[in-house]
C-alpha positions as CSV (number, residue, x, y, z in Angstrom):
1,X,11.7,119.6,117.4
2,X,11.5,116.0,118.4
3,X,12.1,116.5,122.1
4,X,8.4,116.4,123.1
5,X,8.2,112.8,121.7
6,X,11.3,111.5,123.4
7,X,9.1,110.1,126.2
8,X,7.0,108.3,123.5
9,X,9.6,106.3,121.6
10,X,7.1,104.1,119.7
11,X,5.2,107.1,118.4
12,X,8.4,108.9,117.5
13,X,9.9,105.9,115.7
14,X,6.7,105.2,113.7
15,X,6.6,108.9,112.6
16,X,10.3,109.0,111.7
17,X,10.0,105.7,109.8
18,X,7.2,107.2,107.7
19,X,9.3,110.4,107.1
20,X,12.5,108.7,106.2
21,X,10.7,106.3,103.8
22,X,9.8,109.3,101.8
23,X,13.1,111.2,102.4
24,X,15.7,108.5,101.9
25,X,15.8,108.5,98.1
26,X,16.5,112.2,98.2
27,X,19.2,111.7,100.9
28,X,20.8,109.0,98.8
29,X,20.9,111.3,95.8
30,X,22.6,114.0,97.9
31,X,19.7,116.3,97.2
32,X,18.5,116.6,100.8
33,X,20.1,117.0,104.2
34,X,17.9,116.3,107.2
35,X,18.6,118.0,110.6
36,X,17.5,116.2,113.8
37,X,16.3,119.1,115.9
38,X,16.6,118.1,119.5
39,X,18.0,114.6,118.6
40,X,20.7,113.4,120.9
41,X,19.7,109.8,121.2
42,X,22.2,107.5,119.5
43,X,19.5,104.9,118.7
44,X,17.8,107.5,116.5
45,X,21.0,108.6,114.9
46,X,21.9,105.0,114.1
47,X,18.5,104.3,112.6
48,X,18.0,107.4,110.5
49,X,20.6,109.1,108.2
50,X,20.5,112.6,109.7
51,X,22.9,115.1,108.1
52,X,23.2,116.8,111.5
53,X,21.6,116.7,114.9
54,X,21.6,118.9,118.0
55,X,21.0,118.3,121.6
56,X,21.8,119.9,125.0
57,X,22.3,116.6,126.8
58,X,26.0,117.3,127.1
59,X,25.2,120.3,129.3
60,X,23.7,118.1,132.1
61,X,27.2,117.5,133.5
62,X,27.4,121.1,134.6
63,X,23.8,121.5,135.4
64,X,23.0,118.3,137.2
65,X,26.3,116.5,137.6
66,X,25.4,113.8,135.1
67,X,28.2,112.1,133.2
68,X,28.2,110.3,129.9
69,X,30.5,107.7,128.5
70,X,30.4,106.6,124.8
71,X,30.6,102.9,124.3
72,X,31.9,102.6,120.8
73,X,31.7,98.8,120.7
74,X,27.9,98.7,121.3
75,X,27.2,102.2,119.8
76,X,25.4,103.4,122.9
77,X,25.9,106.2,125.4
78,X,26.3,105.0,129.0
79,X,24.7,107.7,131.1
80,X,22.7,108.5,134.1
81,X,25.3,108.3,136.8
82,X,26.2,111.3,139.0
83,X,29.7,112.5,139.4
84,X,29.5,111.7,143.1
85,X,29.2,108.0,142.2
86,X,32.9,107.4,142.2
87,X,32.8,103.7,141.7
88,X,30.9,104.1,138.4
89,X,33.4,106.7,137.3
90,X,36.3,104.4,138.0
91,X,34.6,101.5,136.2
92,X,34.4,103.7,133.0
93,X,37.9,105.1,133.4
94,X,36.7,108.6,134.2
95,X,39.2,110.5,136.2
96,X,37.8,111.8,139.5
97,X,40.2,114.7,139.6
98,X,39.2,116.3,136.3
99,X,35.5,115.9,137.0
100,X,35.0,117.6,140.4
101,X,34.2,120.9,138.8
102,X,31.5,122.0,136.4
103,X,34.0,122.8,133.7
104,X,35.7,119.4,133.9
105,X,32.4,117.6,133.6
106,X,31.3,119.8,130.7
107,X,34.6,119.1,128.8
108,X,34.3,115.4,129.5
109,X,30.7,115.2,128.2
110,X,31.6,117.2,125.1
111,X,34.4,114.8,124.3
112,X,32.1,111.8,124.8
113,X,29.4,113.3,122.5
114,X,32.1,114.1,119.9
115,X,33.2,110.4,120.1
116,X,29.6,109.4,119.5
117,X,29.3,111.7,116.5
118,X,32.5,110.2,115.0
119,X,31.4,106.6,115.5
120,X,27.9,107.1,114.1
121,X,29.3,109.1,111.1
122,X,31.6,106.2,110.4
123,X,28.7,103.7,110.8
124,X,26.7,105.6,108.1
125,X,29.8,105.8,105.9
126,X,29.9,101.9,106.1
127,X,26.3,101.9,105.0
128,X,27.1,104.0,102.0
129,X,26.0,107.4,103.2
130,X,28.8,110.0,103.6
131,X,28.3,113.7,103.7
132,X,31.1,115.6,102.0
133,X,30.6,119.4,102.0
134,X,32.2,121.5,99.3
């Protein structure tokens, strides 16, 4: 997985640049699907044409009270605020009532990560890479 390198973005990016330089022709010919094991960072998903990725970041709402909000205009995940920071929630149109419990925060974060997936999939489609499963 790539998680151990998440705190070393320059090393991770250099390594992935080398990998995808070799892999991209196979990806473009639809002969290879690359999975980003432990990749939840939208910057990596925008830079590299992963077929799929997985991350447990969305779980932090229930575990630590962290909330995420997908910014589709800038293709970035706004994160790092705690559900108790009510002003931040209101600034991002996050309903306080639905986020008071673990379940509500989890459901909220799942929706935001699904919105991210949809946006980045569309971005890659615009770049000519679209995954169609038979």
